[in-house]
N, C-alpha and C positions, 0 to 999 in steps of 0.2 A: 171313632173321629167322625166329627160331623162334617157335612158336606162342604162348608165353608173353609175349614182347616184343610180338607183334602184338595180343592181348588188352587189354595195359596201355595201348597207343596208342590203341586204338579208345575205351577208357573215358576217357582224357583228353581226347580231342576232343569227345566227347559232352558232357563236364562244362563245357567251354569254351563249347560252342554254347548250352547251358541258361544259363549266366551272361550270355552276350551278348543272348539273348533277354530274360531278366529285366531287365537294364540297359536296354535298349530300351524295355520297358514300363513301366518307371519314369520314362525320360525323357520320355515321351509323355503321362504323366498330368498334368493341369493342375491347380494348387492355387489356389483361390479367394483373393484377398488380403483381409486384414483391413479392415473398414470403416474409413475416416479419419473421425475426429470432426469434426463443423461446428462452428467458433468464431465463426458470424456473429452481430452483435449482436442481440438480441431486438428485435422489432418493438414499438415503445411506442405507445400510442393517442395521436392527434392532440389537441393542447390544445383545448379547447373555450372559446369567449369566454363569460365570465359577465358579467351585467350588473351595474353599480355600484349600491350599495344607494341607494334613493331617499332623499332628505333628509327628515329626521323634520318633519312639518307644525309650523308655529309655533302655539304654543299662545296662543289668545287669553283674556285674563282676564275673568272674568265680571264684569258691570256691577256698578257699587257700589249696595247697597241704601241709597237716599237720602230723606231727608225734609227738605222746606224749610218753615221758620217765619218768617212775616212779615207785612207788612201789605198794602195795597191795590196797591202796586206790584208785589209779588210774586204776588198773585191775579189780576190782569190785570183789574181794575175797568173794567166798561164795553165788555170784549171777550168774546170766546169762550174758554173755559177753556183750549183748547189753544194761544192766543195769548199766554198767560202766559210769562214768560222761563224759569221752572224746567221747563215742559213742553218749551219749545223746546230747552233744555239736554239733557233726557233724550232727545229725538230723535236726538242724536248718537250714542247707543249705549253711552256709557261709564258711564251711571248708570241706575238705575230710580229713578222719582220718585213720592213722595207729598206732594202740596202741602198744607199745612196753613195757608196764608196766609189771613188774614181782614182785610177792609177795615175802617180805622178803628182797628186794634189797636196797641198798644205794650207795653213793659215795665210802664208806668204807667196807661196808658189803656186801657180796655176797648173793644172794637171792636164791629162789627155782630153778631158771634156771641156778645156777652155777657160775654166775659171777656179777661184779659190774656193775653200769652204764656204765663203760668204754669198757665193752664187747660188747655194742651195737654200738659202734661208726662204725664199717664195715656196719651194717645194714642201719644206717643214711646216710652213704655216698652213697649207692646204691640207696637208695630212694630219695635224694636230696630234701628234702622238701623246701617250701617257708617259713613255719612257723614251729618252732621246740620248743614244749612246755616240760619244764624239771622240775621236782618236787623236791622241798627238802623233805627228808625223816626222819621220826623217827626213822627208822631202824638203824641210826648212833647215836642215843643216846648212851650217856656214853662211846663213842669212845673218844680217844685223840683229843682235839680240834684242836691242831696243824696239825694233820693227817686228820682231816676233811677238814680243809681249804686247805692243799695242794692238796689232792686228788679231792676235788671238782674243784679247780681252774685248775688243769691239765686235767680233764675230759672235764671240758666246753671249753678249748682251743682246745683239740682234736675234739670235736664235731664243733666247729666253723671251724677248718682247712678242717673237712671232708664235710663240707656243707656250703661253704663261703658265699653262697648267701642267706641263711635261716636267717630269724629274729629269733633270740634264746629269748624265754620268760621263766624267772625263777619265780617258785611260792614259796612262803613261805611254812613252814612246817604246816600241818594241825594235831592237836590233836583230842582226841575224845570229848565227851559232857561233861568233867568235868570243872567246874570253874578254879581250879588249873592247870595251864600249865606249864610243867617242864621247867626249866632253859636252857635246851639243846635245846629247840624250838629256842631260840635266836641264839645260836652258828649255828645250821645247816642252819637256814635262812639267816644269816648274810653271811656265808661262800658262798652260792650260790649267793646272792647279790651282793658280790664284784667280783665274778667270772664272771657274766654274765654282769657287768658293764664294766669290762676290755675288752669285745670283742664286745662291742657297743649294747649290747642286751637291754632287757628291764625286770627291777624286779616287780612283782607284789606281794603286801602284801595282802593275803587274808583275814588275821585276823582268827578267828575260828568259820566257819560257823556251826559246830556240837555243839557248846557249849550251854549247857542249854535245850539239846533235847534229853533225855535217849531212846526217843520212836523211834528215827531215828538210832539207833545202835543195831546190831546184839547182840546175847546173849554173845559173847565173850567181849562185850564192847570195841572192838577195830575197828571193820570194819562196816561202815555204812550199812544200809539197801537200797533199792530202794529210799524211801524217802530222806535219808540222801546223798546218791549220787546225787539226784536231787538238793539238797541244795547246793552241792560243785559246781555243772555245773553252777546254776544260778549265784553264787559268782564269779566263773571264767568268765563267759561271761561278766557280768557287768564290771569286770575289765579290761577286753580286749577292751570293748568299751569305758570306760572313758579314757584308754591309746590311743584310735585312732586306735587300730590294727584291729578291726573288726567293721562292720557300726551297 
């Protein structure tokens, strides 16, 4: 082989050796893989238990501001003042009570306080009750029936004008424990019924809660004992509830 061919062969072998080395180096170099994105579901906070809302407290209606107007049965004659049936009624909590009852008083007849029911109109005007309970009285027995009707009508009208926002409740006349009830009971009761109806009030027929119970009467057989007063209070309360006036 001449010298020119030998030089070319040597150059070719060197070139191949360098290429081999380069390829080997490339094959040996590691390439980091691209990170694989994570598709795991996000971690949600655990649900927390919530207390149910407490029920709203029941609203108790305020007691009705009440005035009672009547005679000795209503005033508790012969007893402690807190033994009178209007005071017993107020103890239940549905009403507050101002008791204007006076012994011996009626729509026609003046009582121990020197006036008829009409004399208490200014007091009712000052008190402005929400509920006004007016009692028909046996003190008016044997008075002229026409006078009873007129005086009862006039007084109830004056009471209504004095306290126009008051619900006026009229109560029938209560007699004692006897079975025979005087005819005048109907006269006084009906006079109050008609007068109360005329002003848009409510009339309650109580019957005779003391009838047949002499043990509920004081020695005078006119005025009830504390037990008799309780019987009247229970009768009035039931009648007010039945009429939807008190719960």
